C-alpha positions as CSV (number, residue, x, y, z in Angstrom):
1,M,-5.0,-11.2,21.9
2,T,-2.6,-13.8,22.3
3,T,-3.4,-17.5,21.6
4,T,-1.6,-20.1,23.6
5,T,-1.3,-23.4,21.8
6,P,-2.1,-26.7,23.7
7,E,1.4,-28.0,23.4
8,A,2.8,-24.6,25.2
9,V,0.2,-25.0,28.0
10,I,1.4,-28.9,28.2
11,A,4.8,-27.8,28.3
12,D,4.5,-25.0,31.1
13,A,2.4,-27.5,33.0
14,R,5.0,-30.3,33.0
15,E,7.6,-27.9,33.8
16,R,5.6,-26.9,36.7
17,I,5.0,-30.4,37.7
18,D,8.8,-31.1,37.3
19,A,9.6,-28.3,40.0
20,I,7.1,-29.6,42.3
21,D,8.3,-33.1,41.9
22,D,11.8,-31.7,43.0
23,R,10.2,-30.0,46.0
24,I,8.4,-33.2,47.3
25,I,11.6,-35.2,46.8
26,G,13.7,-32.7,48.9
27,L,10.9,-32.9,51.6
28,I,11.1,-36.6,51.5
29,Q,14.9,-36.4,52.0
30,E,14.4,-34.0,54.7
31,R,11.8,-36.1,56.3
32,A,13.9,-39.3,56.1
33,A,16.6,-37.3,57.9
34,V,14.6,-36.1,60.7
35,S,13.2,-39.7,61.0
36,A,16.7,-41.1,61.4
37,V,17.1,-38.6,64.2
38,V,14.1,-39.9,66.0
39,Q,14.8,-43.7,65.5
40,Q,18.6,-43.1,66.5
41,T,17.3,-41.3,69.9
42,R,14.8,-43.9,70.6
43,I,17.3,-46.7,70.0
44,A,19.8,-44.6,72.2
45,S,17.3,-44.5,75.1
46,G,16.4,-48.4,74.9
47,G,13.6,-48.1,72.7
48,R,12.4,-49.7,69.5
49,R,13.4,-48.3,66.1
50,V,9.9,-48.1,64.9
51,H,6.8,-46.7,67.1
52,L,3.9,-48.7,65.5
53,A,1.3,-46.4,67.2
54,R,2.7,-43.4,65.5
55,E,2.9,-44.9,62.1
56,M,-0.7,-45.6,62.3
57,E,-1.3,-41.8,63.1
58,V,0.8,-40.9,59.9
59,L,-1.2,-43.6,57.9
60,H,-4.7,-42.2,59.3
61,H,-3.5,-38.5,58.7
62,F,-2.6,-39.3,55.0
63,S,-5.8,-41.4,54.3
64,E,-7.9,-38.8,55.8
65,A,-6.6,-36.1,53.5
66,L,-5.9,-38.1,50.5
67,G,-8.5,-40.9,50.6
68,K,-7.5,-44.6,50.2
69,P,-4.5,-43.6,48.1
70,G,-3.1,-41.5,50.7
71,T,-2.8,-44.8,52.8
72,S,-0.6,-46.4,50.0
73,L,1.6,-43.1,49.8
74,A,2.0,-42.9,53.5
75,M,3.2,-46.7,53.4
76,T,5.8,-45.8,50.9
77,L,7.0,-42.8,52.7
78,L,7.1,-45.0,55.9
79,E,9.0,-47.2,54.1
80,L,11.5,-44.9,52.7
81,C,12.1,-43.0,56.0
82,R,12.3,-46.2,58.4
83,G,13.2,-49.0,55.9
84,R,11.2,-52.3,56.1
85,I,10.4,-53.9,59.1
């Protein structure tokens, strides 16, 4: 029978969290790049850089999935991907 110490469990969990965080960061960077394409295309076709109705959809999606903290997360994500308006 192997006994795992609390310290070992915590260390393993922290390694997994760090790996997940790295994936999240990569996904945010990918999202920002795709968002830049959308913004550039919208501006080039005479539109505005930001589409507020779409941003409201994103806020609603995150709020539905994650509750009130999801709204804050979505706001931060939108700011990272399009800058402050």
